[in-house]
N, C-alpha and C positions, 0 to 999 in steps of 0.2 A: 369410465374405465379407471380402475385404481390398482395399485400394487401394494400388497401387504408385505412388509419387510421384517426380517428377523433381526431385531436390535437387542437381543438378549446378551450378546457378547460385548465386552468392553470396547469402547471406541479406540480404534487403532490410529495413533498419531502418525503424521507423515515422517517417512525416513528418506533422507536425501539420496539413498541408493535406489529408491523405488522409481520405476519407469511408469509414471501415471500422469494424468492430466493435471494434478495438483502441483506438479513441478512448475514454478513460476515462469521459467523460461519457455516451456512448452505452451503454457497458458497465454503468454504474451505473443508468441509466434502466431498462434491461431487467431486470437481475438484482437491483436494489434495490427492486423493486415487489412487494408481497405478492400482487398478482394473478398474478404469474409465479413464485410460490414453488415450484411443482412443477418448473419448468425449472431453478431454482437447485438444488433437491433432486437432480435427475438429474445435473446438472453436478458437484456435490460428491461424490455417490456414485461417479461415474466416476473422477474424478481422485484421490480419496482411498481408493478401494476400501473403502467402508464402507456400512453399512445405516442409513438415516435413516427413523425412524418418524414424525417430526413436525418441522416447521420453521417458524420465525417470523422475519420480517425486521424489524430495528429501523431505522426511518427517521431520516435526518438526525442522525446520532450525532456528538457532539463529546466528546472525552475530557476529564474534569475537570482543571482546573489547581489547583495548590496555592496559587498567588497570581498576581497580574496580570503578574508578570515572566516566568512560565512560558509556553512556547509553547502556543497552542491547537491541538489536533490534531483534524482531521476525518477520519473513516474513509470509504473508498469504500462498503463493504458490511459490515454486521455482522448476523449471524443467530444465533439460538439453535436448536440441534437436539436432538431427543430430550429436551427440557425439562431438560437438564443440562450442555450444552456450548455454548461460544460460538465462532463462527468469523468471523474477519476476513479479507476478501478485498481485496487491493489489486492494481491493474494499473498497472505502472510502465514508461513508455516511454523514460525517460532516466535516466542514472546520473551526474547532474551533480556530485554531491558525494562519490560513492563511499562512501555511508553506509547502504546497504540493511540490513546486519546490525544496525547501531545503531538504525536507524529501526524495524525489526521488533521489537527488544527493547523499545523505548519503547512501541510499540503493545501488545505482549503484557503488559507490566507494568501499564499503565493499565487495560486491559480486565479483567485478572485481579483487580486491586485493586477496580475498580468493581463486580465481581460480588458483593462482600460488602455486605450491607445495613448501613445506618448503625447504629452501636451494637453490631454483632455482634462477639463476642470469639472465636468458634469459627472459626478459619481453615480448618478441614477442609471447610467448606461452600462455599469458593470454587470457582467453576465452571471445569472444564477449558477451556483457551483454545487454539484452533488458529489459527495465523497463516499465511495463504497469500499469496505474492507471485508474480504472473504477470509475468515480466520479459522485456523486449525486448532483453536483453543478458545475457551470462554474468558471474557473479560468482566462479565457481571455475574454475580452469584445468583441473582434472582431474575425474574422477568422472562420475556420470550427470547427465542434464538435470534430474532430479528429486532434489533434495537434501533430506534430513530431518534436523532437529537437535533434540536433547533434552538435558536436564540429566543428566550422568553423573558418577560418582565418578572422580577422577583416578587413584586408587590401583589400581583393578582394572577400570575401564571399565563397571561395572554401572550400569544406569539408576537414578538417584536419584529422579526424578519424571517422570511423563508428564502432569503437569497443564498444562504449557506446551510445545507442539510447533510447530516452524517447518517450513513446506514452501516451498521455493524452486523454481519451475518456470522454467527458463532456455530460452526459445524458440529462440534461435540454436543452442544445443547440441542441443535436440530435433530441429531441422531437419537437423543433421549426422548424428545418431546413428540416426534412425528413417527407413527407406526404404519400409517396408511398413506401412500403417495398418490395424490389425486390431481392437484393443480400443477400447472406448468412451473410455477415457482418451486414447489416441492420436488418436482422432477429434476430441475437443474441443480438444486442444492443436494439432492440425494446422489446425483452423478458426481458432483464436485467433492462430496464427502469421502468418496471412494471406500465405502463400507459394504457395498452390495456384493453378494456372492455371484458366481458366474451366471446362474439361472436368473437371478433377480436383475442383473445388468442387462442381459439379453431381452428380458421382458420390458425393461425401461426403454431400451433402444427402439423397440417396436412401438411403444406408446408415443415417443417423441422423435420424429425424423430429424429435427435440427440437432438434437443431442447425438443422434446416430451419426450425422455428418461430422460433428466435432470429434467423436470417438474414432472414426475412421482416419481423420487427419492426424489425431494424436498418435494412433498406432503407427502410421506411416512415418511420422517424425521420429518416434522412439526407436523404430527399427533401422533408421538411417544412421549407421555408425559414424560416417564421415561428418554429418551434420551435428550429431551429438558431441563428437570430439571438438568440433569448431566452437560449439556453445561452451563447453567446459574450458577451452583455451581462452576464450574471450572473458569468461568469468574470472579465471585466475589472473589474467592480465589486469582486469579492473581491480581485483583485490590487491595485487602487487602495487598498482599505481596509487591506490588509496593509502596503502601503508607508507609509500615513499612521500606522498604529499603530507601525510600526517607527521612523519618524521621531520620533514623540512619545515613545517609550520612550528613544531615544537622547538626545533633548533632556533628558528627565528625569534620565537617568543622568549627563549632563554637569553639570547643576545640582548634583546630589549630589556629584560629584567636585570641583566648585569649592568647595562648602561645606567638604568634608574638607580640601582643599588650603589654604584660608584658616586653618583651625584648626591644621594642621601648621606653617604658616609662623609662626603666633602662638607656637608652641612651639619655634621656631628649629630645625626639622628641615631638614637640607640639601635644596636644590632637587632634586638628583639622586634622592634617596630619595622625595621627594614625587611626582616624575614617574613613578617606578616604581610607587608605591602607587595613584595616581589615574588613570594613563593620559593625563593632560594633557601637552601639550608643554612644553618648558622655557620657551619664550617666554610661554606662557599663565600658567604659575606665577609667573614673574618680574613679570608685570603686576598680579598680585593685591595 
């Protein structure tokens, strides 16, 4: 059974005011709940074409910082599958800094590192880490909508390690490349792309009962005004907290720069070199 979709119109990018499954908070509420882990299992099996015997979702995960100056990273969804592999799923609707590759590398390195117990010296027991990004934009000009990246040897292209694997699902490219929805993988991505008209969506929900269950949950969440207000309040609290922490960090950094500049002036270091070393302005250094 397949569904032929009308992809003649331009891809419609996500709008933050839209009440759809691609809102990252709604996506996280549904797929980040252990009560729904069978749905997450079906989703992962479909898009990665793997068999999952067991799955456990890890709630409210923040990746450890080496010190307070490091960025605190929160992941959307982190799950352990088959008691030996970790999967991080991120849904990203904006490419504000054009940094998805670097961000995915940071996520992977921290998750992989954190899989080692404290005091463990045998690095062979680090758990395989799979990083999945569902993107509302394309990051590669060529190739397939589903890009996979692994560590390879430069000399001959052999795979050096499959302990860390990256999967990038580019929804606009998927929309352009796939006209007939047949496989479970295509069904899930067509659903997440949110480009189907009403009739196409209803047909898709008949084809895949797991997607139908997710859609019913999403509709219930989006209609719950009190819940959505709580989500928005939490989001603004986090934004405000991050601004305050950033400001405090910047102030602390400036205090340190001033201390360093004073010491350099005491040593008769030229003003231009002090400016370059501390990041302070020439006027600020001269006033010290």
